[in-house]
N, C-alpha and C positions, 0 to 999 in steps of 0.2 A: 556541636553540629553532629547529627546522627551518622553512622555508617552510610545508609541509603542516601543521604542529602551530600555526603562527600563524594560518593561514587558516582552519583548523578551529575554534580560538577564536572568532576573528571570526563565523564562521557562527553559532554557537551564541548570541553575545553580540548580534550586529547583525540577525539575521534571526529565527532562533527566539524568542528571549526578546520582541523586538519585536513578533511576530505571535502573543502570547498561549500560546507554549509555555513551560509553567513547571513542568511535572512533572519532579522532577529525576531519577526513572528514565530517563524518555525522552531528558533532556538527557544523562545519562551514556552512556546506550547510544550515541547519536549521536556524541558526543565520543569515545568509545572504538572507533567503529568506523571504519577508515580508508577514508574515502570515494574518495580517489585511487585505491584498488585495484580501483572497480567501474566507473568511467567507461571509454569507449573511450579509447585512448591518444591518439588525435589531439585529444581534448578534454580532456585532463588538467589543462591551466592552468585550465579552468573547474570544476574537481570542487566547489569550494566557493561557487561564484557562485548568487546568487539568479535562477536561470533553469532551464529546461528544457535537457537535452542529447540530440542526436540518437542513436539506438541503431540497430541493424539493421533493414532490411525497413521503413523510414519509422515506427517507434516512436519514443517519446522518455521521458526520465526525467520524474519529477515534480521542481519545485523543493524544495530542502532545508525550507525552512519549511512547506510543505504536508505533506511527509512527517512531519515533526515533529507537526503538528497531528491528522494522522489517527492516528498512533500513540498519541497521548495520548487520543485520543477512545476508542479500544478498551478504555481502562483495564486492561491485561493484566496477569495474575498469575503468579506463578512456576510453577503447576501448570496453566496453560492450553494446550489444544490449540488452534493458531490456523490457519485456512484463510486463504490470499491468493490472490485470483483475479488473475493478471497478475505476471509475474515481475520484469518491469522490467530493470534490471542488476544485480537481486539486492541491493542496499543496504537497502531497506526489511527484506528478508527477514532480512538479517544483524542489524539493529538489534532486530527482534522478537524474534528468536533469544535475544537476551541478557534479553528481558523475558519470555518465555513458556518453557513446558517443550518443546513441539516446534512446529514449524511446517511446515504441510504447503500446497504451491503448486501450482495447476494454471494451466498456461501452454499456450495453443494453437500458438504459433511455436516450432518445434524449434529455430531458431537462436538466439533470444532464451534460451531454456531452457539450451542448451548454454554459452553464454556466462555466464549467472548461475551455473550450477553450477559452472563454473571459478573464477569470480570468489569465491564462497564457499568453495572449497577453497583459493585462495590466502590468504584471510583466516582461515582454519582455524576456518570455522564448520561444526560438525557434526551441529546438530539441526534441520537442513532439509532438506526432500524435495521435488523438483520432478517433477510429472507432466505429460507432454505430451498434452493433450486440450482439448477445448473446454469451459471452466469455465461457459458458458452453459447448458450441459446438466446442472448438478449434479442429482444425484438421492439425494443422503442426507438424511436426517431425524434431528434430534435427535443431531446428531453432534459438534459444535463448540461451544467456550467462546466463539469470536470468529472473525468473518468480515470480510475487509476487501476490497473490490473496488476495484483501482487504476485501472480505466478506468471513464468515465461510462456510465449506463444511459439512454438516451432514454426508455424505458419501463420503470417499475419492475418487477423479477422477484421474486414472492413466496417462489421456491424458494430463494432465499438465507437469508430469514428462518426457512424450515422447516428449515433444516440447522442451526438453533441447538440448543443445549441449553437448558434452563430455566435463567435468569438469564444466559443467552448474550448479547452484543452484535455488532450488524452495524453498519459504517460504510460507507455507500454513497453515491455521487454521482449524482443523477438530473437528467435534464432536458435541454435543447438550449442552446447558445449563443445569446445572450452571457450568460445568467444559468443557472447550475445550483446546485442546493443539495446541501450535504454534511448527510447525514441519520444518525441514530444509533438505531438500533431494537434495543430488548432485549426478549427473549422473558421474558413474566411466567409464562406457563402453557401447557397444551396448545394452546389457541387464542387466547392474550392477549399483545399485543405493545404496548408503549410506544414512540412515534416522538416524535423531536425534532430539529428542524431546527437545525444548528449554526451554519453560516455560508455563504456563497456563494463559487463558484469556477468556473472553466471548464477541462476537460480534456478531451482525444480521448476518443471512446467506445471502450468494449471491444470488440475484434475479435468479429464475428459476433452481437454483442447486438442484441435485436429492436428495429427502427426504427419510429417513427412512421407511420403511412399519408401519403402525399403529399396535400395538400389539391388537390383538382380542382374547378375552377369548373363 
């Protein structure tokens, strides 16, 4: 057994399962996706660690257990079209690509987008597309079976839930540090949504996301 395969098994058993990631399809997708191919070379020794890893232009990856928990919340089906706002290093996109029919990603940072595309090519993932534009200006309606926003939103943006098809699921992290909420929003009808707070975490905000007005005395 190689070091990478042993470290990946430990990531699954000691991080994901211990953090209530129990969906076997999600665990298999993460076990079969070589995470070491996605992190920057300088941090390859940390590929399977329970930590965030620096990326270009001050961005970071999400810890593996959080990525797994978010993927599990999406409840992806083989026929789904998934939209991901924020490419990261491409690892979440690669794992999701094993669970859904097609993954479309919007990434505002051209450097991150280029690196994620190269990582996906190296890993032979061919059902993911990445567009370079501002995801916070999404203007589509009823287009996606699932949406994942990989940066937090200080102010909730309803345009994401409007982009869901009926029965579609949005997983989004809202609020400000030190406490943010992971919320799952399911579209029930033309103007009906169900909202469920799943757990708390803290991650950096989505670039260009609307910020709360500063409090002035």
